[in-house]
Every structure is written in structure tokens, then in C-alpha cells.
Legacy VTK file of the C-alpha trace (Angstrom):
# vtk DataFile Version 3.0
C-alpha trace
ASCII
DATASET POLYDATA
POINTS 512 float
66.532 78.300 108.717
63.304 80.011 107.648
62.547 83.536 106.568
61.163 86.007 109.087
57.410 86.544 108.999
55.897 89.496 110.843
52.405 90.870 111.282
53.724 94.243 112.446
53.447 97.266 110.183
56.844 98.275 108.768
58.162 101.840 108.851
59.544 101.405 105.339
58.880 98.752 102.726
60.377 98.175 99.275
58.401 95.923 96.928
59.715 94.465 93.665
62.280 97.253 93.232
64.490 97.049 90.143
67.402 99.146 88.930
69.177 98.852 85.594
72.572 100.160 84.519
74.052 99.682 81.032
74.831 95.974 80.773
73.869 95.068 84.349
70.697 94.404 86.351
71.765 95.934 89.675
68.451 95.122 91.410
65.948 92.566 90.192
62.539 92.735 91.910
63.987 92.942 95.427
61.957 93.238 98.625
62.994 94.859 101.878
61.246 96.161 104.979
62.183 97.872 108.211
60.556 97.956 111.645
61.018 100.474 114.446
63.473 99.631 117.203
65.402 97.117 115.090
68.950 96.839 113.750
68.603 95.283 110.316
71.775 93.946 108.671
71.902 93.910 104.872
74.346 91.287 103.608
75.642 90.100 100.256
78.722 89.880 98.062
80.187 92.957 96.398
77.857 94.021 93.616
74.858 92.236 95.171
72.851 95.483 95.141
72.960 96.459 98.822
74.281 99.994 98.406
72.197 100.530 95.257
68.938 99.945 97.138
70.047 102.141 100.023
70.964 104.949 97.629
67.496 104.720 96.086
65.900 104.926 99.536
68.166 107.883 100.433
67.317 109.829 97.264
70.663 109.387 95.526
69.364 107.099 92.756
66.013 106.587 91.016
64.416 103.163 90.848
63.305 101.819 87.472
60.472 99.643 88.764
58.651 98.712 91.973
57.543 100.922 94.842
58.839 102.095 98.215
56.506 103.163 101.016
57.293 105.128 104.176
54.606 104.841 106.861
52.307 103.447 104.191
52.797 106.327 101.723
54.649 105.847 98.429
57.912 107.823 98.266
60.015 108.709 95.246
62.753 111.103 96.296
64.526 113.240 93.710
67.215 114.554 96.087
68.913 113.395 99.316
67.538 116.466 101.125
64.007 115.123 100.626
65.007 111.855 102.298
66.606 113.728 105.187
63.491 115.828 105.657
61.492 112.584 105.742
63.691 111.146 108.502
66.154 109.027 106.477
69.919 109.604 106.861
72.757 107.636 105.256
76.397 107.219 106.296
78.238 106.348 103.100
80.992 103.780 102.646
83.125 106.253 100.686
83.624 109.441 102.687
83.084 112.797 101.027
83.867 115.519 103.585
84.599 119.105 102.610
88.286 118.946 103.512
88.925 122.686 103.801
86.008 123.261 106.149
86.040 122.600 109.893
84.409 119.725 111.736
81.720 122.110 112.946
81.049 123.443 109.452
80.808 119.907 108.026
78.397 118.822 110.750
75.976 121.659 109.994
76.546 122.060 106.263
73.192 122.818 104.657
71.377 123.146 107.973
73.178 126.014 109.635
71.642 127.843 112.607
70.970 131.579 112.204
70.372 134.431 114.596
67.184 136.457 114.083
65.760 134.146 111.407
67.219 132.713 108.197
68.296 136.138 106.944
70.392 136.791 110.032
74.034 135.952 110.740
75.093 132.418 111.601
74.726 131.304 115.215
78.268 129.954 115.632
77.995 129.513 119.398
74.952 127.247 119.142
76.539 125.185 116.364
79.778 124.875 118.338
77.906 123.761 121.454
75.879 121.159 119.571
78.947 119.980 117.625
80.753 119.285 120.893
77.686 117.426 122.188
77.484 115.258 119.043
81.158 114.312 119.277
80.811 113.624 122.989
77.871 111.312 122.289
79.984 109.077 120.038
82.956 109.201 122.387
85.545 111.300 120.559
87.345 114.352 121.860
88.291 116.689 119.016
88.483 120.433 118.558
85.475 121.200 116.339
87.519 123.999 114.760
89.939 121.528 113.141
89.866 121.263 109.347
88.671 117.887 108.068
91.939 117.418 106.165
93.749 117.421 109.518
91.884 114.303 110.651
92.693 110.643 110.161
90.357 108.502 108.063
88.866 106.935 111.206
88.227 110.380 112.721
86.512 111.489 109.498
84.310 108.390 109.696
83.300 109.240 113.267
82.443 112.799 112.210
80.234 111.384 109.422
78.463 109.238 112.015
77.969 112.298 114.235
76.568 114.189 111.234
73.992 111.464 110.604
72.949 111.597 114.280
72.520 115.372 114.033
69.506 114.921 111.747
67.656 113.007 114.488
66.424 110.644 111.794
63.993 107.780 112.230
65.958 105.568 109.808
69.770 105.627 109.740
71.585 103.697 107.013
75.167 102.742 107.880
77.211 101.468 104.910
80.430 99.826 106.198
80.632 102.279 109.153
83.436 100.457 110.999
85.799 99.856 108.067
88.383 102.328 109.397
87.534 102.413 113.113
89.555 101.205 116.074
88.098 98.586 118.423
87.353 101.293 120.994
85.549 103.387 118.386
83.553 100.340 117.244
82.512 99.650 120.844
81.343 103.250 121.247
79.472 103.147 117.938
77.657 99.996 119.031
76.673 101.732 122.266
75.176 104.547 120.205
73.396 102.061 117.902
71.891 100.261 120.923
70.733 103.569 122.354
69.103 104.558 119.050
67.366 101.175 118.869
65.990 101.681 122.378
64.696 105.101 121.292
62.716 103.439 118.478
65.004 104.233 115.564
65.660 101.719 112.810
69.276 101.100 111.791
70.196 99.548 108.446
73.653 98.062 108.926
75.699 97.038 105.859
78.944 95.213 106.604
81.094 92.277 105.538
82.239 91.635 109.116
80.349 88.597 110.355
81.200 89.116 114.014
79.599 92.577 113.934
76.366 91.228 112.437
75.905 88.646 115.174
76.880 91.178 117.817
74.550 94.044 116.930
71.813 93.001 114.459
68.276 91.735 115.123
67.443 90.712 111.546
69.428 89.972 108.393
68.364 90.384 104.769
70.531 88.676 102.144
70.918 89.844 98.528
72.754 87.871 95.837
73.452 89.082 92.301
70.854 91.836 92.591
68.136 89.491 93.849
66.395 89.143 97.207
67.244 85.818 98.906
65.446 86.192 102.237
65.169 87.832 105.645
66.167 85.931 108.792
66.317 86.337 112.566
69.911 86.555 113.797
69.132 84.125 116.611
68.041 81.474 114.097
71.080 81.441 111.800
74.855 81.078 111.997
77.933 82.260 110.118
78.303 79.204 107.871
74.666 79.325 106.777
74.860 83.064 106.157
77.959 82.655 103.977
76.232 79.936 101.944
73.213 82.201 101.376
75.449 85.068 100.285
77.772 83.253 97.890
75.690 80.152 97.007
78.610 77.871 97.785
80.495 76.566 100.827
83.852 78.103 101.743
85.671 75.321 103.517
89.054 76.983 104.020
89.031 80.721 104.505
92.820 80.902 104.877
95.065 78.783 102.636
97.301 76.095 104.062
100.854 77.177 103.209
104.230 75.482 103.246
106.301 78.627 103.699
109.897 78.450 102.484
111.340 81.988 102.635
114.226 82.614 100.264
116.827 85.353 99.971
116.279 88.871 101.272
114.565 91.041 98.644
113.955 94.150 100.761
115.976 95.564 103.618
114.902 98.636 105.576
117.347 100.153 108.069
116.534 102.916 110.533
113.638 104.366 108.525
112.403 107.464 110.276
109.877 110.216 109.643
109.851 113.121 112.031
106.772 113.081 114.258
105.233 110.059 112.512
107.344 106.929 113.090
110.891 106.258 114.170
113.827 103.943 113.614
112.057 101.062 111.845
114.274 98.247 110.585
113.252 94.955 108.996
114.018 92.478 106.226
111.605 90.836 103.807
112.440 87.511 102.147
111.237 86.121 98.856
108.268 83.813 99.394
107.488 85.380 102.765
104.312 87.129 103.947
105.457 89.685 106.508
102.599 91.141 108.519
102.373 94.574 110.102
99.941 94.779 112.988
98.964 97.522 115.392
96.081 99.752 116.315
94.704 102.317 113.876
97.096 105.282 114.037
100.119 103.170 114.997
101.975 104.281 111.842
101.615 101.228 109.588
100.246 103.052 106.521
102.548 106.006 107.134
105.519 103.619 107.142
104.701 101.996 103.801
103.798 105.387 102.289
107.334 106.519 103.095
108.759 103.220 101.856
106.953 103.605 98.529
107.890 107.272 98.220
104.439 108.839 98.612
105.835 110.767 101.573
109.456 111.618 102.256
111.250 109.823 105.099
113.519 111.938 107.288
116.254 109.300 107.458
116.977 105.641 106.826
118.082 103.203 104.143
116.014 101.174 101.687
117.776 98.333 99.851
115.887 96.398 97.151
117.541 93.253 95.793
120.918 94.436 97.126
120.576 97.883 95.490
120.365 100.982 97.675
117.508 103.309 96.735
118.279 106.969 97.248
115.328 109.316 97.806
112.395 106.993 97.029
109.567 108.249 94.817
106.691 106.079 93.509
107.954 105.957 89.917
111.390 104.808 91.037
109.982 102.231 93.462
107.720 100.776 90.759
110.754 100.492 88.464
112.571 98.700 91.289
109.819 96.075 91.359
107.479 97.228 94.161
103.675 97.334 93.875
101.433 99.007 96.445
97.792 98.060 96.969
96.824 101.114 99.002
94.024 101.275 101.588
92.807 104.575 100.073
91.433 103.209 96.824
89.788 106.458 95.717
92.602 108.802 96.765
95.715 106.857 95.738
94.617 103.577 94.185
92.385 104.451 91.238
91.590 107.170 88.722
87.871 107.218 89.396
86.878 108.925 86.131
88.702 106.351 83.970
87.473 102.962 82.741
88.130 99.614 84.379
90.540 98.648 81.596
92.521 101.896 81.750
92.896 101.557 85.522
94.070 97.946 85.205
96.705 98.666 82.550
97.902 102.043 83.847
100.929 100.666 85.718
102.015 98.529 82.728
101.817 101.089 79.924
105.485 100.848 78.974
105.188 97.113 78.325
101.824 97.441 76.584
102.774 100.329 74.274
104.470 100.252 70.880
107.691 102.031 69.937
105.966 105.380 69.368
104.004 105.294 72.596
100.570 104.100 71.487
98.861 101.465 73.623
98.495 98.095 71.896
94.818 97.778 72.788
94.209 94.196 71.701
96.821 92.543 73.954
96.022 95.060 76.709
92.326 94.137 76.581
93.147 90.424 76.514
95.306 90.699 79.632
92.677 92.848 81.323
90.062 90.166 80.599
92.269 87.514 82.206
92.471 89.449 85.479
88.779 90.381 85.458
88.008 86.675 85.176
90.645 85.556 87.694
89.551 88.082 90.335
85.845 87.752 89.478
85.449 91.500 89.047
81.771 92.263 88.495
81.684 94.877 85.732
79.377 95.246 82.703
82.396 95.805 80.422
86.013 96.933 80.272
84.761 100.411 79.367
82.712 100.855 82.549
83.866 103.887 84.546
85.435 102.516 87.709
83.523 104.865 90.018
80.344 103.037 88.970
81.567 99.756 90.486
80.902 98.673 94.054
83.652 99.403 96.571
84.759 95.782 96.711
85.051 95.517 92.940
87.043 98.761 92.889
89.446 97.087 95.310
89.780 94.132 92.952
90.627 96.510 90.085
93.570 97.801 92.154
94.724 94.221 92.704
94.458 93.529 88.978
96.518 96.634 88.197
99.465 95.465 90.282
99.217 91.810 89.308
99.477 92.827 85.656
102.640 94.777 86.514
104.126 91.590 88.057
106.255 93.229 90.771
108.748 91.282 92.887
107.500 92.875 96.115
103.870 93.727 96.813
102.567 95.823 99.706
98.960 95.000 100.650
97.472 97.655 102.948
94.056 96.496 104.222
93.473 94.521 100.983
90.102 93.097 102.065
88.532 96.245 103.526
84.980 96.419 102.201
85.327 93.002 100.541
82.688 90.301 100.969
83.550 86.995 102.616
83.685 85.004 99.362
86.025 87.491 97.707
88.158 87.637 100.857
88.894 83.926 100.603
89.819 84.327 96.932
92.187 87.208 97.712
93.826 85.272 100.564
94.520 82.354 98.237
95.800 84.710 95.542
98.252 86.338 97.977
99.433 82.906 99.121
99.949 81.916 95.482
102.055 85.044 94.898
104.217 84.168 97.897
104.603 80.609 96.589
105.885 82.124 93.319
108.709 83.745 95.295
107.349 87.260 95.647
107.907 89.152 98.881
104.635 90.230 100.499
104.044 92.956 103.072
100.574 92.473 104.563
98.913 95.173 106.694
95.591 94.517 108.375
93.589 95.784 111.334
91.876 92.389 111.612
93.742 90.021 113.901
92.359 86.822 112.281
93.738 87.981 108.909
97.180 88.631 110.338
97.234 85.279 112.141
95.773 83.403 109.184
98.072 84.799 106.490
101.476 85.803 107.813
104.796 84.043 108.493
106.155 86.752 110.775
104.461 89.780 112.324
105.936 93.173 113.155
103.822 95.071 115.685
103.841 98.865 115.774
102.854 101.003 118.736
102.675 104.794 118.440
105.071 104.874 115.493
107.673 102.563 117.031
108.402 98.867 116.563
106.996 97.092 119.617
108.477 93.800 118.510
108.498 90.942 116.019
106.879 87.578 116.537
106.922 84.353 114.522
103.493 83.063 113.566
103.952 79.899 115.611
104.170 81.987 118.778
101.532 84.575 117.895
98.119 84.867 119.524
95.542 87.635 119.455
96.278 88.352 123.119
100.034 88.732 122.489
99.505 90.946 119.445
97.075 93.190 121.309
99.412 93.478 124.290
102.257 94.491 121.968
100.041 96.882 120.019
99.008 98.704 123.193
102.563 98.856 124.537
101.816 96.535 127.477
104.229 93.886 126.205
107.260 93.915 123.904
108.358 91.203 121.504
111.866 90.436 120.329
113.887 93.629 120.351
116.240 92.819 117.505
115.704 94.062 113.964
113.092 92.226 111.953
LINES 1 513
512 0 1 2 3 4 5 6 7 8 9 10 11 12 13 14 15 16 17 18 19 20 21 22 23 24 25 26 27 28 29 30 31 32 33 34 35 36 37 38 39 40 41 42 43 44 45 46 47 48 49 50 51 52 53 54 55 56 57 58 59 60 61 62 63 64 65 66 67 68 69 70 71 72 73 74 75 76 77 78 79 80 81 82 83 84 85 86 87 88 89 90 91 92 93 94 95 96 97 98 99 100 101 102 103 104 105 106 107 108 109 110 111 112 113 114 115 116 117 118 119 120 121 122 123 124 125 126 127 128 129 130 131 132 133 134 135 136 137 138 139 140 141 142 143 144 145 146 147 148 149 150 151 152 153 154 155 156 157 158 159 160 161 162 163 164 165 166 167 168 169 170 171 172 173 174 175 176 177 178 179 180 181 182 183 184 185 186 187 188 189 190 191 192 193 194 195 196 197 198 199 200 201 202 203 204 205 206 207 208 209 210 211 212 213 214 215 216 217 218 219 220 221 222 223 224 225 226 227 228 229 230 231 232 233 234 235 236 237 238 239 240 241 242 243 244 245 246 247 248 249 250 251 252 253 254 255 256 257 258 259 260 261 262 263 264 265 266 267 268 269 270 271 272 273 274 275 276 277 278 279 280 281 282 283 284 285 286 287 288 289 290 291 292 293 294 295 296 297 298 299 300 301 302 303 304 305 306 307 308 309 310 311 312 313 314 315 316 317 318 319 320 321 322 323 324 325 326 327 328 329 330 331 332 333 334 335 336 337 338 339 340 341 342 343 344 345 346 347 348 349 350 351 352 353 354 355 356 357 358 359 360 361 362 363 364 365 366 367 368 369 370 371 372 373 374 375 376 377 378 379 380 381 382 383 384 385 386 387 388 389 390 391 392 393 394 395 396 397 398 399 400 401 402 403 404 405 406 407 408 409 410 411 412 413 414 415 416 417 418 419 420 421 422 423 424 425 426 427 428 429 430 431 432 433 434 435 436 437 438 439 440 441 442 443 444 445 446 447 448 449 450 451 452 453 454 455 456 457 458 459 460 461 462 463 464 465 466 467 468 469 470 471 472 473 474 475 476 477 478 479 480 481 482 483 484 485 486 487 488 489 490 491 492 493 494 495 496 497 498 499 500 501 502 503 504 505 506 507 508 509 510 511
């Protein structure tokens, strides 16, 4: 496979761009260029520098060296608004909507329409009409008067995509845009991307999902450890070669080979119900078992485990942990009972973003790590933290680095480290590899398998069918908040799971 060479004039070109943070070289003389009418995938492991370069291009960060040209003219944006005015829009991996404003208000925030000039009142009718048109274009039917906090994460993501389209930009940067989307929403997004490409726009597409890259992209640029590796035509490469370029090693077995020997029941859920959300869910989890929960986005999987962990209050039902009935679950009580929860919402529920890596890792184990008068024993705490940073290959300049300064994938690893240090008997993994690069995914899969081999009970939630089929012993499928059935892994196929998830087919009707 050889790098792409082109005699065409790029819309945008980055030459020898570098960016330094305390203790880390985030970008080291990287090169990057974009051409009109192309979808350009940017690939690399977590912390490779992908998002850093895009944030520099979008005016969110300042480069320390190198130059960036737009239509041949050097640019050096101080603010995102300058990038937007120059035709560059970015859809961020971590959403930041104004939750107490409506969809319409979020779509036009900072670029509102006025009657009779800028000093006049807002033109709500025009904004409402265009808001409906933007949502229609990406295939979602929502009342634009809804508050953002009333939406699901996937709906918020679609609104962010609509907002980027509203700027009518020449360059649109999409950072993990499909992480929370349903298959139908992904299909619609790809239709929009194809349309934009045909109109001459350039799309920068950052993702860890290999199938999406080969489905939508024209070119691929690979970064590794903050350095530029090369740019390649999609038609001239394949998944194995791309993985090798990204991680500089071969990954022979993505999913571990397991000899599953489930033990005694460690968790029993009977008739768990939450009014208007999910109903009458019953199942058992055994020690050494990986129990999968599958279903479409919005089926109630996360809502179920939130109620199980005590984040929300179930209306009815019984939860029995190691033969002990838990009355009125709350997170503190469930942690004391030996449950850990790797949540899908790493910024909202998983991490304290303003705290250091070390403090986030040790926060669930403070009782064990503190002395008799409540002071943290820093030396052993730091030593344990170092062990997990090394084991999970968390890329961080130091223990003291503020966790919000890490890449999304490394933030996810910090959450894993936090719960592994706690050493719970039962661990809930909700979308544990979302936003994680392919090399780290394999490491996490093997880690989860190792935990199951140690006798821990694992609940594994994923929207990716290959993950469910590659990791689980049994699978419970949810459809619209109800249990559509349970299926043993030996009988499971993607077709069966999808049929159960859409309500077309039911599995075994007995309790799981």
C-alpha cells in the first residue's frame, strides 16, 4: 500500500503542525490536506492527535509550530467563530448542548435571525421553519420546541449534526458522529454525507468503526502517537493493514477464546419495573458469566442498569445480590454490595472532569486507601494507580493531569481503572468500547474475559452486534422496554438478534 499523491490543489493544508502540552507532544510535525468533494477519514489510536489537529483547524486550540492554509492563505484562528465564518464547522465527540434551551434555540444560537435588522426582535417563525427543514434533511421528526434535556443522547447528536449543516460550511469535521446513533440514523447520516460530497463539500470523518470508514470514506490519513504516518486511498487498503498502521502491531485475536464455566448465581433480578420506561424484567447472573444485553438504541438497556444501580428509582421489583435482598437501591449501597458500573456517559456519571487522573481512579476506593482519621495514604494510592495506568495503557503525561485534558478513549480507560481498583464482584459494562480505538478495544475485551475467568459476574451492554456475539455467554434482548427473549451464544446470530430487537421474533419466554 502506498501513500496518496495528488496534483490537485487542496482546500486546506496543514504542514509540519506541532502542539505541546505539559509532559506530552500531542502533535509532532504532522501533515494533512483536504480536497473538495471528498470524505477524508482520520484514523489512529486514542491520543494519536486526531482531535487535537481538528480543534486547531476549528479555532479551539492554537498550534505551537507549522502552518495551516485555507485556499492558499495562511490561517490562525483565535476563536471558533472565525473558523465558522471561514466555512469550517465541527461536530464534537463530546456533546455540549444548552440543556435548558429548545432545539430551535440551540440550532440558531449565536446566529439568530432578526426582523428589521439586527436591532429588531427575533424572527422566530423563520428560525422555526428552517429548524424543521434541517431536522427533516437528516431524517428525524422532533418538535423543535422541545428542551434539549428532554432528548436522548442519540437525538442530541442528530441535532448537533443539523446545527453543523446550518452553517452551510465548505469543510465539516465529524468527530465520532455515530457513537450514539441507531443503524437507521447512521444510514440517514451517510445519505447526508454523500449529498454534501456531491455538492463539493469536504468531510473530515473521525471514527474507530472500521466498517464505516470503508463504507463512506474516499481517503484515509493515519496518525500514531502524535505523528503523521501516511494518507491512503480506501480502495487500495484493507482493515488488517489499517490496524497495523494505527497500532504498529498485528492484532490476531480481537475477541478472546474463553472456556466459560458459570458458577453460582451472584445477582437475581425479579420483576424489575419502571413506569413508562421498562417493565417486568427478570434475569439471573452467574459468577464467571458474561451476560449480554442487546437491543436498539432506546430499547431500555441503560435505563434498566441505571435502576439496578440505583441512579434512578425502580417502580417495583426485587434485586438480590449474593442471596441478600437489596431494599431501595442507591449507588452507595450497591457499591457496598459489590457492584461496579462502567457507565456509557463518562462525562456525566463516570468521571469528575475537573479532578486529576489519580483522584478519579482512586475515588471509589477511598475507604480502603485512607487511614484511621480519613486522610488518603497517597503513596500506596499512587502505586496502585500506576499499576492500572500501565495495565490499561492509559496515555497521560502524569497522575496529576486533569482528566478532561485526556482523549475520550483514555477517559474511558480511567473509568475502567476506577472500578478495577475497587475490585467489585459484579461489574456492569455499558458501551465500554464507545470511542475506543481498535487496539484498545482488543485489550479491554481480554481484560473483561480475564475478570470473568476470576469468577466475577459481568453484565455487558453494547450496540455493536459483533461485540455482543464475540464476548457474551448468554444474551438478553430488549425491545421497547420489554424482554424480547434470551438466547444462548451458540444459537445467536446477528439476524436473530436484530429480529428480536425489532420485535419481529421472540426468544425463549422464560426468565433469564
